[in-house]
A tleap script that builds the chain and sets N, CA, C and O, in Angstrom:
source leaprc.protein.ff14SB
mol = sequence {
  NMET ALA LYS LYS THR LEU GLN LEU ASP ILE
  VAL THR PRO ASN SER ASN VAL PHE SER GLY
  GLU VAL GLU SER ILE VAL ALA PRO GLY THR
  GLU GLY TYR PHE GLN LEU LEU PRO ASP HIE
  THR PRO PHE LEU SER THR LEU GLN ILE GLY
  GLU ILE ARG ILE ARG LYS ASN GLY LYS GLU
  GLU TYR TYR ALA THR SER GLY GLY PHE ALA
  GLU VAL HIE LEU ASN ARG VAL SER ILE LEU
  ALA GLU THR ALA GLU ALA GLY ARG GLU ILE
  ASP LEU LYS ARG ALA ASP ALA ALA ARG SER
  ARG ALA GLU LYS LEU LEU GLU SER HIE GLU
  GLU TRP VAL ASP THR ASP ARG ALA ARG LEU
  ALA LEU PHE ARG ALA LEU ASN ARG ILE ARG
  VAL LYS ASN ARG CMET
}
set mol.1.N position { 121.838 119.538 88.069 }
set mol.1.CA position { 120.692 120.225 88.614 }
set mol.1.C position { 119.851 119.239 89.423 }
set mol.1.O position { 119.654 118.098 89.005 }
set mol.2.N position { 119.363 119.673 90.562 }
set mol.2.CA position { 118.584 118.825 91.466 }
set mol.2.C position { 117.212 118.517 90.866 }
set mol.2.O position { 116.593 119.350 90.204 }
set mol.3.N position { 116.771 117.301 91.122 }
set mol.3.CA position { 115.428 116.906 90.701 }
set mol.3.C position { 114.379 117.701 91.465 }
set mol.3.O position { 114.534 117.937 92.663 }
set mol.4.N position { 113.326 118.109 90.797 }
set mol.4.CA position { 112.319 118.988 91.415 }
set mol.4.C position { 111.113 118.232 91.962 }
set mol.4.O position { 110.207 118.853 92.519 }
set mol.5.N position { 111.078 116.905 91.818 }
set mol.5.CA position { 109.935 116.136 92.305 }
set mol.5.C position { 110.400 114.875 93.037 }
set mol.5.O position { 111.557 114.464 92.962 }
set mol.6.N position { 109.437 114.286 93.748 }
set mol.6.CA position { 109.630 113.012 94.423 }
set mol.6.C position { 108.644 112.022 93.803 }
set mol.6.O position { 107.536 112.403 93.425 }
set mol.7.N position { 109.044 110.759 93.699 }
set mol.7.CA position { 108.104 109.708 93.313 }
set mol.7.C position { 107.447 109.213 94.591 }
set mol.7.O position { 108.129 108.712 95.484 }
set mol.8.N position { 106.125 109.349 94.687 }
set mol.8.CA position { 105.381 108.949 95.890 }
set mol.8.C position { 104.483 107.769 95.567 }
set mol.8.O position { 103.782 107.751 94.555 }
set mol.9.N position { 104.523 106.777 96.461 }
set mol.9.CA position { 103.595 105.648 96.417 }
set mol.9.C position { 102.965 105.516 97.775 }
set mol.9.O position { 103.668 105.371 98.775 }
set mol.10.N position { 101.631 105.565 97.833 }
set mol.10.CA position { 100.886 105.323 99.062 }
set mol.10.C position { 100.124 104.019 98.848 }
set mol.10.O position { 99.245 103.932 97.991 }
set mol.11.N position { 100.475 103.007 99.641 }
set mol.11.CA position { 99.832 101.703 99.492 }
set mol.11.C position { 99.285 101.241 100.830 }
set mol.11.O position { 99.823 101.561 101.890 }
set mol.12.N position { 98.202 100.481 100.757 }
set mol.12.CA position { 97.587 99.859 101.929 }
set mol.12.C position { 97.539 98.360 101.642 }
set mol.12.O position { 97.835 97.940 100.524 }
set mol.13.N position { 97.172 97.548 102.634 }
set mol.13.CA position { 97.036 96.125 102.341 }
set mol.13.C position { 96.012 95.826 101.256 }
set mol.13.O position { 96.068 94.765 100.634 }
set mol.14.N position { 95.079 96.740 101.019 }
set mol.14.CA position { 94.000 96.488 100.066 }
set mol.14.C position { 94.158 97.159 98.704 }
set mol.14.O position { 93.532 96.730 97.735 }
set mol.15.N position { 94.988 98.211 98.612 }
set mol.15.CA position { 95.056 98.921 97.331 }
set mol.15.C position { 96.267 99.829 97.222 }
set mol.15.O position { 96.932 100.148 98.207 }
set mol.16.N position { 96.528 100.236 95.974 }
set mol.16.CA position { 97.522 101.273 95.700 }
set mol.16.C position { 96.723 102.577 95.649 }
set mol.16.O position { 96.006 102.827 94.680 }
set mol.17.N position { 96.843 103.396 96.675 }
set mol.17.CA position { 96.010 104.588 96.830 }
set mol.17.C position { 96.497 105.740 95.957 }
set mol.17.O position { 95.687 106.485 95.406 }
set mol.18.N position { 97.817 105.892 95.827 }
set mol.18.CA position { 98.376 106.974 95.025 }
set mol.18.C position { 99.747 106.546 94.506 }
set mol.18.O position { 100.515 105.898 95.217 }
set mol.19.N position { 100.043 106.910 93.276 }
set mol.19.CA position { 101.361 106.697 92.708 }
set mol.19.C position { 101.606 107.803 91.696 }
set mol.19.O position { 100.868 107.941 90.721 }
set mol.20.N position { 102.666 108.602 91.939 }
set mol.20.CA position { 102.962 109.672 91.003 }
set mol.20.C position { 104.040 110.603 91.500 }
set mol.20.O position { 104.557 110.454 92.607 }
set mol.21.N position { 104.371 111.568 90.662 }
set mol.21.CA position { 105.384 112.567 90.974 }
set mol.21.C position { 104.730 113.711 91.753 }
set mol.21.O position { 103.668 114.206 91.376 }
set mol.22.N position { 105.380 114.122 92.843 }
set mol.22.CA position { 104.869 115.212 93.677 }
set mol.22.C position { 106.014 116.180 94.000 }
set mol.22.O position { 107.190 115.823 93.923 }
set mol.23.N position { 105.643 117.406 94.361 }
set mol.23.CA position { 106.644 118.414 94.712 }
set mol.23.C position { 107.023 118.369 96.184 }
set mol.23.O position { 108.169 118.641 96.543 }
set mol.24.N position { 106.048 118.022 97.048 }
set mol.24.CA position { 106.337 117.920 98.477 }
set mol.24.C position { 105.291 117.051 99.156 }
set mol.24.O position { 104.213 116.806 98.616 }
set mol.25.N position { 105.636 116.594 100.350 }
set mol.25.CA position { 104.760 115.740 101.148 }
set mol.25.C position { 104.868 116.191 102.596 }
set mol.25.O position { 105.962 116.474 103.084 }
set mol.26.N position { 103.731 116.256 103.284 }
set mol.26.CA position { 103.699 116.476 104.723 }
set mol.26.C position { 102.952 115.278 105.300 }
set mol.26.O position { 101.845 114.964 104.864 }
set mol.27.N position { 103.557 114.607 106.282 }
set mol.27.CA position { 102.961 113.374 106.822 }
set mol.27.C position { 102.971 113.388 108.347 }
set mol.27.O position { 103.793 114.071 108.959 }
set mol.28.N position { 102.054 112.630 108.965 }
set mol.28.CA position { 101.921 112.619 110.423 }
set mol.28.C position { 102.818 111.575 111.108 }
set mol.28.O position { 102.369 110.470 111.411 }
set mol.29.N position { 104.057 111.925 111.343 }
set mol.29.CA position { 104.948 111.010 112.054 }
set mol.29.C position { 104.521 110.859 113.503 }
set mol.29.O position { 103.833 111.724 114.046 }
set mol.30.N position { 104.924 109.773 114.125 }
set mol.30.CA position { 104.543 109.573 115.528 }
set mol.30.C position { 105.189 110.587 116.447 }
set mol.30.O position { 104.727 110.772 117.573 }
set mol.31.N position { 106.238 111.243 116.004 }
set mol.31.CA position { 106.891 112.299 116.795 }
set mol.31.C position { 106.499 113.681 116.306 }
set mol.31.O position { 107.082 114.677 116.734 }
set mol.32.N position { 105.521 113.753 115.419 }
set mol.32.CA position { 105.054 115.022 114.881 }
set mol.32.C position { 105.072 115.020 113.361 }
set mol.32.O position { 105.677 114.149 112.736 }
set mol.33.N position { 104.410 115.992 112.782 }
set mol.33.CA position { 104.360 116.092 111.319 }
set mol.33.C position { 105.741 116.422 110.767 }
set mol.33.O position { 106.515 117.148 111.391 }
set mol.34.N position { 106.042 115.877 109.582 }
set mol.34.CA position { 107.317 116.167 108.913 }
set mol.34.C position { 107.045 116.436 107.438 }
set mol.34.O position { 106.065 115.957 106.866 }
set mol.35.N position { 107.958 117.232 106.829 }
set mol.35.CA position { 107.843 117.568 105.419 }
set mol.35.C position { 108.988 116.924 104.656 }
set mol.35.O position { 110.122 116.865 105.133 }
set mol.36.N position { 108.669 116.446 103.466 }
set mol.36.CA position { 109.662 115.851 102.570 }
set mol.36.C position { 109.694 116.650 101.276 }
set mol.36.O position { 108.657 116.927 100.672 }
set mol.37.N position { 110.895 117.011 100.866 }
set mol.37.CA position { 111.124 117.740 99.615 }
set mol.37.C position { 112.121 116.963 98.776 }
set mol.37.O position { 112.785 116.071 99.303 }
set mol.38.N position { 112.255 117.267 97.481 }
set mol.38.CA position { 113.238 116.577 96.654 }
set mol.38.C position { 114.633 116.633 97.271 }
set mol.38.O position { 115.005 117.611 97.919 }
set mol.39.N position { 115.390 115.570 97.056 }
set mol.39.CA position { 116.762 115.407 97.557 }
set mol.39.C position { 116.832 115.290 99.078 }
set mol.39.O position { 117.869 115.582 99.674 }
set mol.40.N position { 115.749 114.871 99.699 }
set mol.40.CA position { 115.749 114.641 101.158 }
set mol.40.C position { 116.714 113.503 101.476 }
set mol.40.O position { 116.875 112.571 100.687 }
set mol.41.N position { 117.343 113.589 102.621 }
set mol.41.CA position { 118.219 112.512 103.080 }
set mol.41.C position { 117.410 111.240 103.294 }
set mol.41.O position { 116.217 111.331 103.586 }
set mol.42.N position { 118.011 110.050 103.162 }
set mol.42.CA position { 117.272 108.822 103.446 }
set mol.42.C position { 116.648 108.900 104.844 }
set mol.42.O position { 117.248 109.423 105.784 }
set mol.43.N position { 115.439 108.368 104.951 }
set mol.43.CA position { 114.634 108.623 106.148 }
set mol.43.C position { 113.616 107.494 106.301 }
set mol.43.O position { 113.082 106.984 105.317 }
set mol.44.N position { 113.359 107.113 107.553 }
set mol.44.CA position { 112.330 106.117 107.861 }
set mol.44.C position { 111.583 106.592 109.094 }
set mol.44.O position { 112.200 106.999 110.078 }
set mol.45.N position { 110.245 106.542 109.046 }
set mol.45.CA position { 109.440 106.998 110.177 }
set mol.45.C position { 108.176 106.174 110.284 }
set mol.45.O position { 107.646 105.689 109.284 }
set mol.46.N position { 107.698 106.021 111.512 }
set mol.46.CA position { 106.362 105.470 111.707 }
set mol.46.C position { 105.368 106.615 111.588 }
set mol.46.O position { 105.702 107.776 111.824 }
set mol.47.N position { 104.145 106.268 111.217 }
set mol.47.CA position { 103.094 107.265 111.054 }
set mol.47.C position { 101.968 107.001 112.055 }
set mol.47.O position { 101.733 105.867 112.472 }
set mol.48.N position { 101.286 108.076 112.426 }
set mol.48.CA position { 100.130 107.956 113.319 }
set mol.48.C position { 98.877 108.405 112.566 }
set mol.48.O position { 98.956 108.802 111.404 }
set mol.49.N position { 97.734 108.340 113.226 }
set mol.49.CA position { 96.496 108.833 112.634 }
set mol.49.C position { 96.693 110.314 112.295 }
set mol.49.O position { 97.135 111.099 113.133 }
set mol.50.N position { 96.361 110.680 111.063 }
set mol.50.CA position { 96.516 112.072 110.673 }
set mol.50.C position { 96.301 112.261 109.184 }
set mol.50.O position { 95.738 111.408 108.498 }
set mol.51.N position { 96.763 113.400 108.709 }
set mol.51.CA position { 96.558 113.837 107.338 }
set mol.51.C position { 97.874 113.792 106.575 }
set mol.51.O position { 98.895 114.292 107.047 }
set mol.52.N position { 97.841 113.189 105.394 }
set mol.52.CA position { 98.973 113.263 104.469 }
set mol.52.C position { 98.600 114.354 103.473 }
set mol.52.O position { 97.541 114.306 102.848 }
set mol.53.N position { 99.488 115.339 103.334 }
set mol.53.CA position { 99.239 116.435 102.393 }
set mol.53.C position { 100.311 116.376 101.308 }
set mol.53.O position { 101.505 116.379 101.607 }
set mol.54.N position { 99.885 116.323 100.064 }
set mol.54.CA position { 100.854 116.310 98.974 }
set mol.54.C position { 100.623 117.533 98.084 }
set mol.54.O position { 99.497 118.000 97.915 }
set mol.55.N position { 101.706 118.027 97.531 }
set mol.55.CA position { 101.622 119.126 96.555 }
set mol.55.C position { 102.028 118.543 95.209 }
set mol.55.O position { 103.133 118.034 95.023 }
set mol.56.N position { 101.081 118.643 94.280 }
set mol.56.CA position { 101.274 118.088 92.949 }
set mol.56.C position { 100.821 119.123 91.941 }
set mol.56.O position { 99.683 119.589 91.995 }
set mol.57.N position { 101.706 119.489 91.018 }
set mol.57.CA position { 101.389 120.498 89.994 }
set mol.57.C position { 100.876 121.791 90.622 }
set mol.57.O position { 99.973 122.434 90.087 }
set mol.58.N position { 101.462 122.169 91.764 }
set mol.58.CA position { 101.112 123.421 92.420 }
set mol.58.C position { 99.832 123.377 93.230 }
set mol.58.O position { 99.441 124.389 93.811 }
set mol.59.N position { 99.164 122.218 93.283 }
set mol.59.CA position { 97.906 122.092 94.037 }
set mol.59.C position { 98.069 121.065 95.138 }
set mol.59.O position { 98.823 120.102 94.999 }
set mol.60.N position { 97.346 121.281 96.251 }
set mol.60.CA position { 97.430 120.348 97.361 }
set mol.60.C position { 96.309 119.323 97.305 }
set mol.60.O position { 95.174 119.630 96.939 }
set mol.61.N position { 96.663 118.084 97.684 }
set mol.61.CA position { 95.704 116.993 97.819 }
set mol.61.C position { 95.865 116.458 99.240 }
set mol.61.O position { 96.955 116.505 99.810 }
set mol.62.N position { 94.771 115.950 99.806 }
set mol.62.CA position { 94.779 115.492 101.190 }
set mol.62.C position { 94.333 114.040 101.275 }
set mol.62.O position { 93.427 113.611 100.560 }
set mol.63.N position { 94.981 113.292 102.157 }
set mol.63.CA position { 94.648 111.892 102.388 }
set mol.63.C position { 94.577 111.662 103.899 }
set mol.63.O position { 95.410 112.157 104.659 }
set mol.64.N position { 93.556 110.895 104.317 }
set mol.64.CA position { 93.437 110.511 105.722 }
set mol.64.C position { 94.136 109.165 105.886 }
set mol.64.O position { 93.936 108.256 105.081 }
set mol.65.N position { 94.960 109.038 106.933 }
set mol.65.CA position { 95.614 107.766 107.215 }
set mol.65.C position { 95.439 107.419 108.687 }
set mol.65.O position { 95.259 108.288 109.541 }
set mol.66.N position { 95.497 106.124 108.950 }
set mol.66.CA position { 95.367 105.677 110.342 }
set mol.66.C position { 96.692 105.134 110.875 }
set mol.66.O position { 96.724 104.463 111.907 }
set mol.67.N position { 97.774 105.425 110.173 }
set mol.67.CA position { 99.096 105.015 110.648 }
set mol.67.C position { 99.794 104.134 109.633 }
set mol.67.O position { 99.208 103.720 108.633 }
set mol.68.N position { 101.057 103.857 109.909 }
set mol.68.CA position { 101.862 103.020 109.023 }
set mol.68.C position { 103.320 103.421 109.095 }
set mol.68.O position { 103.831 103.772 110.158 }
set mol.69.N position { 103.994 103.364 107.932 }
set mol.69.CA position { 105.419 103.676 107.837 }
set mol.69.C position { 105.681 104.520 106.598 }
set mol.69.O position { 104.967 104.408 105.602 }
set mol.70.N position { 106.705 105.365 106.661 }
set mol.70.CA position { 107.155 106.140 105.501 }
set mol.70.C position { 108.642 105.915 105.337 }
set mol.70.O position { 109.398 105.965 106.307 }
set mol.71.N position { 109.060 105.666 104.101 }
set mol.71.CA position { 110.478 105.477 103.793 }
set mol.71.C position { 110.860 106.397 102.635 }
set mol.71.O position { 110.134 106.491 101.645 }
set mol.72.N position { 111.987 107.066 102.762 }
set mol.72.CA position { 112.508 107.960 101.729 }
set mol.72.C position { 113.889 107.478 101.319 }
set mol.72.O position { 114.746 107.242 102.171 }
set mol.73.N position { 114.108 107.332 100.014 }
set mol.73.CA position { 115.433 106.951 99.511 }
set mol.73.C position { 115.530 107.360 98.045 }
set mol.73.O position { 114.721 106.942 97.216 }
set mol.74.N position { 116.518 108.171 97.742 }
set mol.74.CA position { 116.797 108.607 96.370 }
set mol.74.C position { 115.552 109.165 95.665 }
set mol.74.O position { 115.190 108.709 94.580 }
set mol.75.N position { 114.907 110.146 96.288 }
set mol.75.CA position { 113.737 110.826 95.743 }
set mol.75.C position { 112.530 109.914 95.500 }
set mol.75.O position { 111.644 110.232 94.706 }
set mol.76.N position { 112.514 108.783 96.194 }
set mol.76.CA position { 111.353 107.884 96.185 }
set mol.76.C position { 110.808 107.815 97.594 }
set mol.76.O position { 111.555 107.581 98.545 }
set mol.77.N position { 109.504 108.020 97.733 }
set mol.77.CA position { 108.861 107.956 99.039 }
set mol.77.C position { 107.814 106.855 98.972 }
set mol.77.O position { 106.929 106.866 98.116 }
set mol.78.N position { 107.932 105.910 99.887 }
set mol.78.CA position { 106.938 104.845 99.989 }
set mol.78.C position { 106.232 104.996 101.324 }
set mol.78.O position { 106.862 104.994 102.382 }
set mol.79.N position { 104.916 105.126 101.256 }
set mol.79.CA position { 104.106 105.162 102.472 }
set mol.79.C position { 103.283 103.880 102.494 }
set mol.79.O position { 102.420 103.643 101.649 }
set mol.80.N position { 103.591 103.064 103.502 }
set mol.80.CA position { 102.861 101.813 103.718 }
set mol.80.C position { 101.899 102.075 104.856 }
set mol.80.O position { 102.297 102.132 106.019 }
set mol.81.N position { 100.631 102.233 104.518 }
set mol.81.CA position { 99.644 102.681 105.496 }
set mol.81.C position { 98.665 101.560 105.866 }
set mol.81.O position { 98.323 100.710 105.043 }
set mol.82.N position { 98.235 101.586 107.111 }
set mol.82.CA position { 97.181 100.662 107.530 }
set mol.82.C position { 95.929 100.957 106.709 }
set mol.82.O position { 95.315 100.051 106.144 }
set mol.83.N position { 95.559 102.236 106.650 }
set mol.83.CA position { 94.479 102.708 105.772 }
set mol.83.C position { 94.896 104.076 105.238 }
set mol.83.O position { 95.621 104.815 105.905 }
set mol.84.N position { 94.441 104.405 104.052 }
set mol.84.CA position { 94.650 105.734 103.474 }
set mol.84.C position { 93.504 105.981 102.511 }
set mol.84.O position { 93.123 105.103 101.736 }
set mol.85.N position { 92.969 107.174 102.570 }
set mol.85.CA position { 91.797 107.504 101.768 }
set mol.85.C position { 91.917 108.958 101.294 }
set mol.85.O position { 92.142 109.868 102.093 }
set mol.86.N position { 91.763 109.156 99.996 }
set mol.86.CA position { 91.778 110.525 99.444 }
set mol.86.C position { 90.612 111.299 100.002 }
set mol.86.O position { 89.503 110.776 100.107 }
set mol.87.N position { 90.856 112.545 100.361 }
set mol.87.CA position { 89.804 113.396 100.916 }
set mol.87.C position { 88.580 113.469 100.031 }
set mol.87.O position { 87.454 113.459 100.529 }
set mol.88.N position { 88.781 113.544 98.719 }
set mol.88.CA position { 87.648 113.657 97.799 }
set mol.88.C position { 86.789 112.389 97.787 }
set mol.88.O position { 85.642 112.433 97.344 }
set mol.89.N position { 87.326 111.253 98.268 }
set mol.89.CA position { 86.581 109.988 98.260 }
set mol.89.C position { 85.947 109.645 99.610 }
set mol.89.O position { 85.240 108.644 99.723 }
set mol.90.N position { 86.190 110.457 100.619 }
set mol.90.CA position { 85.644 110.158 101.940 }
set mol.90.C position { 84.139 110.416 101.964 }
set mol.90.O position { 83.668 111.475 101.550 }
set mol.91.N position { 83.406 109.437 102.450 }
set mol.91.CA position { 81.952 109.543 102.617 }
set mol.91.C position { 81.695 110.198 103.964 }
set mol.91.O position { 81.855 109.569 105.010 }
set mol.92.N position { 81.301 111.453 103.935 }
set mol.92.CA position { 81.122 112.223 105.177 }
set mol.92.C position { 80.036 111.622 106.079 }
set mol.92.O position { 80.158 111.659 107.303 }
set mol.93.N position { 78.992 111.077 105.486 }
set mol.93.CA position { 77.929 110.453 106.307 }
set mol.93.C position { 78.466 109.234 107.059 }
set mol.93.O position { 78.166 109.042 108.237 }
set mol.94.N position { 79.252 108.425 106.377 }
set mol.94.CA position { 79.835 107.239 107.057 }
set mol.94.C position { 80.800 107.667 108.155 }
set mol.94.O position { 80.791 107.101 109.248 }
set mol.95.N position { 81.629 108.661 107.869 }
set mol.95.CA position { 82.589 109.137 108.874 }
set mol.95.C position { 81.872 109.712 110.075 }
set mol.95.O position { 82.289 109.482 111.210 }
set mol.96.N position { 80.796 110.459 109.848 }
set mol.96.CA position { 80.044 111.038 110.956 }
set mol.96.C position { 79.332 109.957 111.760 }
set mol.96.O position { 79.237 110.055 112.984 }
set mol.97.N position { 78.829 108.924 111.078 }
set mol.97.CA position { 78.184 107.807 111.778 }
set mol.97.C position { 79.210 107.066 112.651 }
set mol.97.O position { 78.896 106.662 113.770 }
set mol.98.N position { 80.426 106.892 112.142 }
set mol.98.CA position { 81.491 106.236 112.926 }
set mol.98.C position { 81.838 107.090 114.150 }
set mol.98.O position { 82.046 106.567 115.245 }
set mol.99.N position { 81.897 108.406 113.948 }
set mol.99.CA position { 82.165 109.309 115.077 }
set mol.99.C position { 81.093 109.174 116.134 }
set mol.99.O position { 81.396 109.070 117.323 }
set mol.100.N position { 79.848 109.176 115.712 }
set mol.100.CA position { 78.732 109.073 116.644 }
set mol.100.C position { 78.749 107.751 117.414 }
set mol.100.O position { 78.533 107.735 118.626 }
set mol.101.N position { 79.004 106.652 116.719 }
set mol.101.CA position { 79.091 105.334 117.394 }
set mol.101.C position { 80.182 105.329 118.438 }
set mol.101.O position { 79.971 104.862 119.557 }
set mol.102.N position { 81.353 105.847 118.084 }
set mol.102.CA position { 82.486 105.865 119.015 }
set mol.102.C position { 82.174 106.741 120.233 }
set mol.102.O position { 82.481 106.363 121.363 }
set mol.103.N position { 81.571 107.894 120.007 }
set mol.103.CA position { 81.218 108.777 121.124 }
set mol.103.C position { 80.216 108.114 122.061 }
set mol.103.O position { 80.331 108.224 123.282 }
set mol.104.N position { 79.226 107.421 121.483 }
set mol.104.CA position { 78.223 106.728 122.314 }
set mol.104.C position { 78.876 105.643 123.167 }
set mol.104.O position { 78.544 105.483 124.342 }
set mol.105.N position { 79.805 104.902 122.571 }
set mol.105.CA position { 80.497 103.867 123.336 }
set mol.105.C position { 81.275 104.490 124.494 }
set mol.105.O position { 81.236 103.993 125.619 }
set mol.106.N position { 81.978 105.576 124.206 }
set mol.106.CA position { 82.778 106.210 125.251 }
set mol.106.C position { 81.910 106.826 126.357 }
set mol.106.O position { 82.305 106.848 127.522 }
set mol.107.N position { 80.741 107.317 125.986 }
set mol.107.CA position { 79.843 107.926 126.969 }
set mol.107.C position { 79.085 106.894 127.796 }
set mol.107.O position { 78.564 107.221 128.862 }
set mol.108.N position { 79.018 105.651 127.318 }
set mol.108.CA position { 78.203 104.631 127.975 }
set mol.108.C position { 78.782 104.181 129.317 }
set mol.108.O position { 78.032 103.797 130.214 }
set mol.109.N position { 80.074 104.225 129.459 }
set mol.109.CA position { 80.759 103.770 130.680 }
set mol.109.C position { 80.415 102.316 131.032 }
set mol.109.O position { 80.515 101.901 132.187 }
set mol.110.N position { 80.009 101.556 130.009 }
set mol.110.CA position { 79.722 100.130 130.230 }
set mol.110.C position { 81.030 99.388 130.456 }
set mol.110.O position { 82.067 99.729 129.887 }
set mol.111.N position { 80.959 98.386 131.281 }
set mol.111.CA position { 82.143 97.593 131.644 }
set mol.111.C position { 82.748 96.871 130.442 }
set mol.111.O position { 83.964 96.701 130.365 }
set mol.112.N position { 81.900 96.448 129.509 }
set mol.112.CA position { 82.352 95.668 128.374 }
set mol.112.C position { 82.998 96.509 127.267 }
set mol.112.O position { 83.587 95.957 126.338 }
set mol.113.N position { 82.895 97.815 127.358 }
set mol.113.CA position { 83.435 98.707 126.303 }
set mol.113.C position { 84.959 98.773 126.398 }
set mol.113.O position { 85.518 99.057 127.458 }
set mol.114.N position { 85.614 98.507 125.279 }
set mol.114.CA position { 87.057 98.659 125.173 }
set mol.114.C position { 87.307 100.141 124.869 }
set mol.114.O position { 87.235 100.562 123.714 }
set mol.115.N position { 87.596 100.919 125.897 }
set mol.115.CA position { 87.699 102.381 125.730 }
set mol.115.C position { 88.877 102.783 124.834 }
set mol.115.O position { 88.780 103.761 124.092 }
set mol.116.N position { 89.981 102.040 124.895 }
set mol.116.CA position { 91.108 102.376 124.018 }
set mol.116.C position { 90.726 102.213 122.547 }
set mol.116.O position { 91.041 103.058 121.710 }
set mol.117.N position { 90.050 101.119 122.257 }
set mol.117.CA position { 89.618 100.868 120.886 }
set mol.117.C position { 88.581 101.914 120.426 }
set mol.117.O position { 88.640 102.403 119.298 }
set mol.118.N position { 87.647 102.242 121.304 }
set mol.118.CA position { 86.630 103.246 120.982 }
set mol.118.C position { 87.268 104.625 120.768 }
set mol.118.O position { 86.851 105.374 119.885 }
set mol.119.N position { 88.270 104.953 121.573 }
set mol.119.CA position { 88.959 106.229 121.436 }
set mol.119.C position { 89.692 106.307 120.089 }
set mol.119.O position { 89.653 107.341 119.422 }
set mol.120.N position { 90.362 105.212 119.689 }
set mol.120.CA position { 91.028 105.182 118.392 }
set mol.120.C position { 90.024 105.314 117.252 }
set mol.120.O position { 90.285 106.002 116.266 }
set mol.121.N position { 88.878 104.656 117.387 }
set mol.121.CA position { 87.834 104.765 116.357 }
set mol.121.C position { 87.348 106.216 116.248 }
set mol.121.O position { 87.091 106.714 115.152 }
set mol.122.N position { 87.229 106.877 117.390 }
set mol.122.CA position { 86.826 108.290 117.383 }
set mol.122.C position { 87.887 109.157 116.706 }
set mol.122.O position { 87.549 110.021 115.897 }
set mol.123.N position { 89.164 108.940 117.025 }
set mol.123.CA position { 90.252 109.709 116.399 }
set mol.123.C position { 90.265 109.504 114.887 }
set mol.123.O position { 90.433 110.462 114.133 }
set mol.124.N position { 90.086 108.250 114.437 }
set mol.124.CA position { 90.063 107.955 112.992 }
set mol.124.C position { 88.898 108.665 112.315 }
set mol.124.O position { 89.064 109.262 111.251 }
set mol.125.N position { 87.714 108.603 112.932 }
set mol.125.CA position { 86.536 109.247 112.332 }
set mol.125.C position { 86.704 110.759 112.270 }
set mol.125.O position { 86.390 111.377 111.253 }
set mol.126.N position { 87.193 111.356 113.348 }
set mol.126.CA position { 87.420 112.816 113.358 }
set mol.126.C position { 88.455 113.221 112.314 }
set mol.126.O position { 88.322 114.271 111.686 }
set mol.127.N position { 89.483 112.396 112.125 }
set mol.127.CA position { 90.500 112.676 111.113 }
set mol.127.C position { 89.895 112.637 109.723 }
set mol.127.O position { 90.171 113.516 108.906 }
set mol.128.N position { 89.075 111.637 109.439 }
set mol.128.CA position { 88.428 111.534 108.126 }
set mol.128.C position { 87.528 112.748 107.875 }
set mol.128.O position { 87.507 113.289 106.770 }
set mol.129.N position { 86.794 113.169 108.894 }
set mol.129.CA position { 85.923 114.352 108.756 }
set mol.129.C position { 86.760 115.598 108.496 }
set mol.129.O position { 86.420 116.404 107.630 }
set mol.130.N position { 87.848 115.759 109.235 }
set mol.130.CA position { 88.728 116.927 109.059 }
set mol.130.C position { 89.308 116.966 107.654 }
set mol.130.O position { 89.321 118.021 107.019 }
set mol.131.N position { 89.796 115.814 107.152 }
set mol.131.CA position { 90.382 115.770 105.822 }
set mol.131.C position { 89.321 116.070 104.753 }
set mol.131.O position { 89.586 116.822 103.815 }
set mol.132.N position { 88.147 115.496 104.887 }
set mol.132.CA position { 87.061 115.747 103.919 }
set mol.132.C position { 86.702 117.225 103.882 }
set mol.132.O position { 86.465 117.782 102.811 }
set mol.133.N position { 86.660 117.862 105.053 }
set mol.133.CA position { 86.279 119.276 105.117 }
set mol.133.C position { 87.340 120.206 104.548 }
set mol.133.O position { 87.060 121.385 104.334 }
set mol.134.N position { 88.563 119.708 104.294 }
set mol.134.CA position { 89.607 120.549 103.672 }
set mol.134.C position { 89.421 120.633 102.170 }
set mol.134.O position { 90.052 121.462 101.516 }
set mol.135.N position { 88.576 119.800 101.621 }
set mol.135.CA position { 88.391 119.751 100.165 }
set mol.135.C position { 87.576 120.943 99.686 }
set mol.135.O position { 87.317 121.073 98.490 }
savepdb mol mol.pdb
quit
């Protein structure tokens, strides 16, 4: 009989964000979102800024990530993320302040502003806000 769960580990350079058995995972691959279920074929993907959605005990949990890698092998999923934060732990005031700072930088049109970096900061802040609002 096939195993009904996957062992998921979400780690960042600073912490082990999640470790446990889950029923499914949806993650933001650089080529689009993908879903992982038990007995998935071995798989490796890069991740972009987006939402990691896990189903555990019939309930969904959400995590904001700013990119990284996902590896699947023998019902084990390892997500090595630059950053990952559980939706329930996101500070909405901080995320909104980051959004506001990034928008002001982009609107300033100052020569010294690194627009690519400011745009990424805006995408990260908007992602954190979106994930928090799903809770």
